[in-house]
N, C-alpha and C positions, 0 to 999 in steps of 0.2 A: 504494500500500500504506500501511496505517496504521503508526504508530510501533510498536505492539505486534506487528504481523506481522513487522517487520524485526528486532526484537531476539529472536532465537531461541537465543542462546548463554547458558548459565547464568552465565558469567563477566561478562556485561555488566550484571548486576543487583547492586546494593550489598548486598542482603539475600537469603539463601536460607533458607527455613524448611522443615524436614523435616515431611512430613505423611503418616501411614499411611492407606491405604484401608481402610474398614470395610465389613462386610457390609451395614449399614444405608444405606450410600452408593449401593448398587446400585439401578438402576431395573429394570423388567421385562425389558429387553434384556440383563441381566446385566453392564451397564457402569455406570460412575460417572455418576449423573444430573446434569443441568444445575443443579438446585437444590442438589445436594451441592457442586458447584464454587463456587457463590455462598457457601455456608457456609465452604468452604476459604479463599476470599478474605477472609471476615470473620475467621476464625481468624488468618490471617497478619497482617491489619491490626491486630487487637487486640494481638497479641504485639509487633509492631514499635512501636506507639504507647506501650505500657507501658514498653518498654526505652528508646525514644528520648526521650520527653518526659513520662514518668510518668503517662500517662493510664490508670491502673489503675481497677479497679471503685470503689475508695473515692473517688478524685477525681471520677469521673463521677457517683456518687450524690450527692456534696456539691455538685454543680453547678460545681465549679472547672474542669472540662474537659468541655464538652458538644459532642460531634461527632456530627452527624446525617448519614446517608447520603442524598445527593440523587439518585444514579443508580449503576447497576452494569451491566456488560456482560460476557458470557462467550461465547467462540467455541471450539467443540470442533474440533480439527484431526485427531485420530486417536482410536481407541477407548481408553478408560481402563478397565482391568480391576481387580478387587479384589486380585489377586496383586501382591506387591512394594510398594515404598514410592515416594513421589513427593516432589519438591522444588518449592516455590513461590517463584519469583523475584518480588521486589517492588521498585519504584522510584517516584520522584515525577517526573512530567513537567511539572507546572504548579503554581505557588504564586500565588494571587490575594490579594485583600484579606481575604476571609473564608472562602475555600474553597481546596481543593487537589485534585489528581488523582493517583491511583495507577495504575500499570501493572503487570500481573501476567503471568506465564507459568508453566505447570505442566510440569515435566520428569519423564520416565521415563528414568532415566539421563541422557544428554545430549540426548535427543530431546524437542523441544517438542510436547506433545500438546494443549495448550489455552492460550489467551490471554484476557486480560480487562482491564477498566479500571473505576475507580469514582471518584466525586467526593464528597468529604466537606465539610461546612459547619460551621464553628464558630458556635455559637449561644448566645444568652442567652434569658431569658423574653420579651424584646422582639423577638427575631428574629435574623438573621445579625449577627455581631459581628466586628471585626478580629481576626485571628489574633494571639495573644500573641507577643511577640518571641522568647521561649525556644522556642516551638513552631516559629516560622518558621525559626529557626537550625537546629533539629534536622531539619526537613524539607529544608533546603538540603544537608545531608550525604547525604541519600537521593536526590539528583537523578540522573536519567539523561538521556541525550540523546534528542531527539525531541520532537514536539508531540503533545498529546492528539488523539484521533480526533474528527472532527466529531460533534456531538450529533445524534441522530436527530430526526425531526420530532415535534413535540408539538402541532401545530395541528389535532388531531382530537378536540376535547373534547365534541362534541355527541353525546349518548347515542344518539339515533335513527339516527346514521350507521352504527352497527355492527349488522349484521343478526342476530347470534347472541347469545343472552342466557343467563347463568348466575347464579343468586343464591347468595351465600356467607354463611354465618353464622360470625362469628369464634368461635374456641375459646380457652379460658383458656390452653392450652398454646402459643398463637400469640404471646402478649405477652412482651416482654422487660423488662429492668430500667428502661427508660424509660417503662414502663406503656402502650406502644402496640404494635401488631402488628409483629413483627420483619421486617426486610427479606428474610430468607431465606424466611420463611413467605409473604410477599407474592409473591416470585418463584415459589414453588410454586403459588400461586393461578393465575397466568397460565399455567403449564404444565398445570394441571388444566383450565383453560378450553379450551386447545387440544386436550387429550385428549377432552373432552366433544364438541367440534366433530367430531373424527375419528370418535368413536363414533356420532354422529348420522348422519354420511355413510355409515358402514359398516353401520349397522343394529344397533348394540349387541351385538357378538359377546362371548361369554364370554371373560374374560381380558383384555379391553381392546383398544385399537387396536393396529395392527401396529407392530412395532419400528421399521421404517424411517421412520415418520412423525414421530418425535421431532425437534424442531428442533435444528439444529447450532449456532445462535446465538440468544441472547436478550439483549435490552437493555431495562432497566427504569428509569423515572424516577419518583421518589417525590415527588409534588406536595404532599401533606399527610399528616398523621398518620392512621392507621387505628386505631380504638379497639375495646375489648371492654367490654361486649357490643355487638353490632351486627349488622345484616344489610346487606350491600352487593351491588351489582349489577355483574357483570363482563360486558363486551361484547367480541365478537371480530368482525373482518371481514378479508377478503382484500384486500391492497393491490396485489399483483402476482402474475401467473402467467406463467412462461416455460416453455421446453421441459423444464427439469430441476427447477425449484424453485418454491416459493410463499413469499411474504412476507406475514405477518399483522400486523395492528394490534390492540391490545387496550386497552380503557379500563376503569378502575375508578371506579364512581360511588357517591356518597352522595346518594341522591335524584337530582336533575338535575346535581349538582356533580361535576366530574371531579377525582378526588384521586390518580390515578396513570395512567400510560400505559406501554405496552410494545410492542416490535416483536420478531418472531421470524422466522427463515428456516429452511426445511427442505425435504425432498423431498416430491413428491406421488406418487412411484412407490415402492411397497413390495412385499414378498412375503408371501404367506400361509404358514401352517404347512406346507402341502404344497409350498412353493417356487414356486407360481404367481404371476406378476406381477399386481399390483393397481394400476391407474392411476386416480387420483382427481381429476385436473385438471378434467374435465367436471363432476364432482359438486361441486367447490368453487366453480364459477362463480356459482351463485346467492347465495353468501355474500360477494360483492364489496362493498366499502364503498359506502354510499349517498350521494347528493347530497341534502342537507337545507338 
């Protein structure tokens, strides 16, 4: 088990941030979407960094504190609904030379309904830079026991290895104060690509793919900045198929250059609106990753 799976008690986190669920957080299944949880983690991160070491918007815009997200992961353990309020537990599991790792858990009451992890990098215009002493000291106060989870594979950068393709044009609303596409928007792109693959397999039903096909886990690594305006190519392939689940690989490309990767895991058995089971394992076989 990973460290985030072991820490399921609110009392084990040094910070608990109250977070209401909003109607706009819901996905078509009427549950909190995976991209919404990525945004919740960002909200908690920004709140803690402002309080702990003064990384507010002013210091970020002046370049005095530039923290870039290198990766984020979310794992849904139970349905999250719009009713009620949630608490996000946050702690630091690793402090490196220029980067550090947050661990998250989302609680409905005392029940842990989702976990996650992210890696932030302190950077200057020249690239990664050592963490300031004041930041390092503030992060030590947020330490929790455990080790970060192993990073997922990122050795799939060849565009032609992914059999499914989706072109995406950046929108002005996707960019953030750093003037590049925000990490939450990028997480949404990968979820969009999986939905497009499911639509292709299902024959493009009205209303979108079946609810049960949404991934229960999503892990994203941000390899380079994504800019506006621009048109990028998102690729998807199947890494594994077993009796119950499917694991996907996604790659984001600027021409032939890989600028982001993601992995997701979900079910390949869902139910139609009539309640009939729909098994997609055989239909996903042609989308396995290619050898190139």
